[in-house]
C-alpha positions as CSV (number, residue, x, y, z in Angstrom):
1,M,-0.7,12.1,0.4
2,D,-0.8,13.5,-3.2
3,Q,-3.3,11.9,-4.5
4,C,-5.0,8.0,-3.9
5,L,-6.7,6.3,-7.1
6,A,-9.6,3.2,-6.1
7,A,-10.0,0.7,-8.4
8,V,-13.8,-0.4,-7.2
9,S,-15.7,0.4,-4.1
10,Y,-15.2,-1.6,-1.1
11,A,-18.3,-3.6,-1.8
12,Y,-20.8,-6.7,-3.8
13,P,-18.8,-8.4,-5.3
14,W,-15.3,-6.8,-4.5
15,D,-15.2,-7.0,-1.0
16,G,-15.8,-11.2,-1.3
17,L,-12.7,-11.6,-3.6
18,I,-10.5,-8.9,-1.7
19,H,-11.5,-10.5,0.9
20,A,-10.4,-14.3,-0.2
21,F,-7.5,-12.6,-1.8
22,K,-6.3,-11.4,1.4
23,F,-7.6,-14.0,4.0
24,R,-7.7,-16.7,2.7
25,G,-4.5,-17.1,0.5
26,E,-6.0,-17.1,-2.8
27,T,-2.5,-15.2,-4.0
28,G,-3.7,-16.5,-8.0
29,L,-6.1,-13.6,-7.9
30,A,-3.1,-11.3,-7.6
31,H,-3.2,-11.0,-11.6
32,S,-7.2,-9.4,-12.0
33,L,-7.3,-7.7,-9.2
34,A,-3.7,-5.5,-10.3
35,T,-5.1,-5.6,-13.3
36,L,-8.4,-3.7,-12.4
37,M,-5.7,-1.1,-10.5
38,R,-4.5,-0.6,-13.8
39,A,-7.5,0.5,-15.3
40,T,-8.2,2.7,-13.1
41,P,-8.8,6.4,-14.6
42,W,-5.0,7.3,-14.3
43,A,-3.5,4.5,-13.1
44,E,-1.9,4.0,-16.0
45,D,0.2,7.1,-16.1
46,L,0.8,7.0,-12.5
47,L,2.8,3.7,-12.4
48,E,4.2,4.6,-15.4
49,H,6.0,7.8,-14.3
50,A,6.3,6.1,-10.8
51,D,10.8,6.5,-9.8
52,L,9.7,4.0,-7.3
53,V,6.5,2.0,-6.5
54,V,5.8,0.7,-2.8
55,P,3.4,-2.3,-1.3
56,L,2.8,-1.0,1.8
57,P,4.5,-3.2,4.1
58,L,3.4,-5.5,6.9
59,S,5.5,-6.3,9.9
60,D,7.0,-8.9,10.5
61,A,4.5,-10.9,13.1
62,R,1.5,-10.5,10.0
63,L,3.6,-11.6,7.9
64,R,4.2,-14.3,9.1
65,E,0.9,-14.8,10.1
66,R,-0.4,-14.7,6.9
67,G,2.1,-15.6,5.1
68,Y,2.5,-13.9,2.3
69,N,2.2,-9.7,1.6
70,Q,-0.9,-8.8,-0.7
71,A,0.5,-5.7,-1.3
72,L,3.6,-6.4,-2.0
73,L,1.8,-8.9,-4.5
74,L,-0.5,-6.1,-6.8
75,A,2.4,-4.1,-6.5
76,R,4.9,-6.4,-8.9
77,Q,1.4,-7.0,-10.8
78,L,1.4,-3.6,-11.5
79,A,4.9,-2.2,-12.2
80,P,7.4,-4.8,-11.8
81,Q,10.7,-3.3,-12.6
82,T,10.1,-0.5,-10.1
83,T,9.0,-2.4,-7.4
84,R,10.4,-1.6,-4.0
85,T,10.5,-3.6,-0.5
86,D,13.3,-2.3,0.7
87,I,12.3,1.2,1.0
88,L,9.7,1.5,3.5
89,R,9.5,-0.5,6.3
90,K,6.8,-1.3,9.5
91,V,8.9,-1.4,11.9
92,R,5.9,-1.8,14.8
93,D,3.1,-4.1,14.7
94,T,0.1,-2.9,15.1
95,A,-3.8,-4.2,16.2
96,P,-6.0,-4.9,12.8
97,L,-6.5,-1.1,12.4
98,H,-10.0,-2.4,10.7
99,E,-11.0,-3.4,15.0
100,L,-9.1,0.0,15.6
101,Q,-11.7,3.7,15.7
102,R,-9.8,6.2,13.6
103,S,-8.1,8.3,16.5
104,E,-6.8,4.6,17.9
105,R,-5.4,3.9,13.8
106,L,-3.2,7.6,14.6
107,N,-2.0,6.6,17.6
108,A,-1.5,2.8,16.7
109,L,0.5,3.4,13.5
110,E,2.6,6.5,15.5
111,H,5.4,5.3,14.9
112,A,4.7,2.6,13.1
113,F,6.5,2.7,9.7
114,A,10.6,4.0,8.8
115,V,12.7,4.4,6.0
116,A,15.4,2.5,5.9
117,P,18.7,4.7,6.9
118,M,21.1,3.1,3.7
119,Q,18.2,3.6,1.4
120,V,16.8,7.3,2.3
121,V,18.8,8.8,-1.1
122,Q,16.7,6.2,-3.4
123,L,14.1,8.6,-2.4
124,T,15.3,12.0,-2.7
125,G,13.0,13.9,-5.2
126,R,11.5,11.1,-6.2
127,Q,7.9,10.4,-7.1
128,V,6.8,7.4,-5.3
129,V,4.0,5.4,-5.6
130,L,2.5,3.4,-2.4
131,V,0.4,0.4,-3.5
132,D,-2.0,-1.6,-0.7
133,D,-5.9,-3.4,-1.5
134,V,-8.3,-1.7,0.8
135,M,-8.1,1.6,2.3
136,T,-10.9,2.8,5.0
137,T,-10.2,6.6,6.6
138,G,-6.5,7.0,4.9
139,T,-4.9,6.7,8.0
140,T,-1.7,4.1,7.1
141,L,-1.4,5.3,3.4
142,N,-1.2,8.9,4.8
143,T,0.7,8.0,8.0
144,A,3.4,6.0,4.9
145,A,3.1,9.1,3.1
146,R,4.0,11.9,6.1
147,V,7.7,9.0,6.4
148,L,8.6,8.9,3.4
149,K,7.8,13.0,2.3
150,A,10.0,13.4,5.8
151,N,12.7,11.4,3.9
152,G,13.1,12.9,0.9
153,A,10.5,11.6,-2.1
154,A,9.0,14.9,-3.5
155,C,5.9,13.4,-4.2
156,V,4.1,10.7,-2.5
157,S,0.5,9.0,-4.4
158,A,-1.2,5.4,-3.9
159,V,-3.8,3.4,-6.2
160,V,-5.6,0.9,-4.2
161,L,-7.9,-1.9,-5.0
162,A,-10.4,-0.8,-3.0
163,R,-11.5,1.8,-0.7
164,T,-14.4,2.2,1.9
165,D,-17.4,4.4,1.2
């Protein structure tokens, strides 16, 4: 990943709001949280120059369980014209990563992401911005970025709502 911008630290009061947004179905927070993300220094410029804005995908099982992808809700608020959900797929379900050690995360994420073969041409030479809610160790975002770059993306950055210390 070329760079990652985080709006806030994953601490009080943000951790409670993010938890409500992510796990308790309070999707109405997406607009306000995305506004906060966009106000992060350099985020506006990064998003405006992105060819593609790609929300970090959930596996089909996790999407069914939660009912929505919080990263997609944020991405649609941040950059509705360039948000793409057909580029990156999570093809393997993983245990909730916040429960795993860093080495376990690396193993869990190996071969977890893929680019849809018909979309490789869309990535060639493009500036991509990944969007996610929380960055813990960076393993997930870095793994997704490696997959995107391996399939032709010129630059992959990320904008996240919160970063753990």
